[in-house]
N, C-alpha and C positions, 0 to 999 in steps of 0.2 A: 342132839346134833352138834356137829363141830362148829365152833364159833366162826363167824364170817368176818373177814377183814374188809372194811369199806374201801372201795377203789379210790385212788387219789383224784382230786378235782382236776379237770383239764386245765392245763396252763396255756396262757396266751403269750405267744412270743413277742418280746419287746422289740420295737423298731427304733433304730437309731435316728435321731433328728436329722433331717435333710438340710444341707446348706445350699441355698440357691447358687447356681453357677453364674459366674460373672458374665455380664453382657459382652459380646464380642466387640473389641475395640475397632473403631473405624478410623482409618488414616485419612485425614483431609486431603482432598485433591489439590495438587499444586495449582496456584493461580497462573493462568497463561500470561506470558510476557506480552507487553504491548508492542514490542519492537522485534525486528529480525536481526538488525545489526547495530553495533555501537562502536565508538572509538573512545579510548580513555587516554588521559595524559599520564605523565610519569608518576603522579601521586595516586592514580587509580580513579580519578574523577572523570565522569562521562562528559565529553564535550559534544558528541554527536549521537543522536538516536535516529534510526531510520527504518522504515518498512515500505515496500512497494512491490508490485508485480512488474518485473522488468523482462522484456523480450527484445533481443537484439537480432537484426537481420543484416547479415554481412553479404555484400556483393563485390566480387572481384573478377578480374580476367586472368586466366591461367594460360600460358603459352607453352605447348609441348610439341616438339618436332616441327616448329614453324606454324602450328595451328593454334589459333586463339579460341578460347572457350570461356564464356561468362558463367560463373558459378555463384549460386546463392546458398546461404547457410543460415539457419535459424538457431539461435542460442537462447535458452531460457535461464535466467539467473534465479536459482531457487533460494528459499530462506536459509538453506544450509550453507550458503556461500560464506567463506571466511572473510571477516572484516578486519581492516587495519586502517591506519591513517595518521594524521597529525592534528595537533590542537594548538596552533599558534593564536596569537591575540587578534590578528587581522585577517588571517587566511587559515581555513581548516579544510582537511581533505578526508573523504571517505573512500577507501579502496576496497572493492569486492573481488575476491578471487574464487573461481570455480573451474576446476579442471584446467583447460588450456586457455582460459580467458580471464583477463583482469579489466576492470572498469573503475575509473576514479572520478569522483564528483568533487569539484573545487568550489568552496563557498567563501565569499568575501564579505567582510563587515565594513560598513562605511561610518562616517562620523555622525550621521543622523540617527544612530541607534537602530539601523535596519541591517539586514543581511540578505544575500541572494545567491543563487547558483550561478557561477561565473564561467565555468568551462567543464566539459566532459572529455576525458581521454580514455583510450582503451588499447590494449595489446591482445591480439588473438594469434595463437599458435596453430598453424594449419597442419592437417594430416599429410597433405600433398604440398610440396613447396610451390610458392608463387614465384615463378621465374628464378628458381634457386634461392628464394627468400622464404624462410619458414615462419617468420613472425611479421604480422602486419601491425603497424603502429598508426593509430588514427587519433584525430583530435577535432573538436568542434571549433567554430569561431567563438569569439567572446560572446557570452550570454548574459542576460540580466532577467532571469526567470526565478520563480519560487520566492518572490520578494515578500518578506514579512518582518515584523518587529522583533527585537531581541526579547528573550524570555517568552517567546510565542512559537508554537510549532506550526508548520505549513501543512495543510491538508487539502487534498483534491482527488476527485474520483479518476481523473485522467488529465493528461497534458498533451500539448502538441509534440509530435515526435521531434527529437533532436537528430541532426544528421552530422556524423563525424566523417572525416575524409583523410585518406593518405594521398599526398600529392607529390609527384615527381617534380622537385623544384627546378631541375635542369630543363626539363621539357614543359614544365607547367601543366602537367596532365594528371588528372585524378586517377590513381591506380586502384583505389578501393573505397567503398563507402560502407558506413555502419549506421543503420537506422535504429535509434533507441526509443522504444515505446514503453511508457510507464503508466500504470493504472493503480488506483487505490493507494495513493501516495500519502505518507505521513513522515515528515522530516523535521528535525530540530537540530540546528547547529548553534555554536557559541553558547552552550548551556551554562547556567550559573545557579544550579539548584541541586540539592542532594536527591538520592533515589534514582530509580530507573524508569520513571513514568514520564510521558510526554507532558509538556506544559499546555496551557490552554491553546486550542487550535484556532488558526485563522483560516476560514473557508475561502478557497480561491475564487477568482472572478468567474471562472467557467462554471463552477457549481452554482454561484449566485445567478448567472445569466440563464440557467435552466428554469428559474422561477418566472422569467419574463413571459415565455409562451404559455405557461400555466395560467398566469394572471390575465393575459390577453384572452385566453379561452374562456375563463370564468366571466370576464367582463362581457364578451360577446354573447355568452349564454344568457346572462341577465338582460342584456339589451334585447335579444330575441324574445325573451319571455315578456318583457314590458310591452314591446310592439304587438305581440300576439294578444295580450290582455286588452290593450287599447283598441285593437281591431274588433275583438269580440264585443267589448262594451259599446263601441260606436255602432256596430251592426245591430245590436239589441235595441239601442235607442232609436235607430232609424226604423226598425220594424214596428216599435211601439208608436212612433209618430204616424206611421202609415195606417195602423189600425184606428188611431184617433181621427184621422182625416176621413176615414170611411164612415 
């Protein structure tokens, strides 16, 4: 018989070593800013930080063809409003501009190391002219609110509305009013620190006074519980004495 040639042994295909794929890189989320608006001086240092929910209510009288009509308009100042201002040593100004409205907050610093909001001014450009006047300029009386110490921010959930007026000085008549409502307020002026974070907050009196009714309610609840327990104990003792007398 013809010689047989042995069949070759089966070969096992070699596998190349696998390199683990790198883990997907995660980009850290940016830390949200504490403020909406800021004012910087000529060196780039921040002198004012601010955030608030601001709603303006403008009321004015428009006269057309001899007919007078009272008009109301609500304006919300969004966090996207452009901020500008001044950073003087004794007086600082935060001006917010949104569409056809500007509103300025003037802060004064006194010698006792405190500062406060001293006045609010606003210019509103109207779609329809006010007696042929397209811009209303309003201002508040002198204010002394948002009082706090230097190197401290002012924080309050809400504040009493400020009323701005445009007055016809010749006739001494109010031509227009602007009601400024502010909620969730955090403001710091005359800053003297690096970075863009607020300094320690001073909680306003309005927030602190909210604790009074809560504490009164708790005290009344405790008083009612004590009276009820005393009544039940007294009634039980009275019943026990009645049984003994029988």
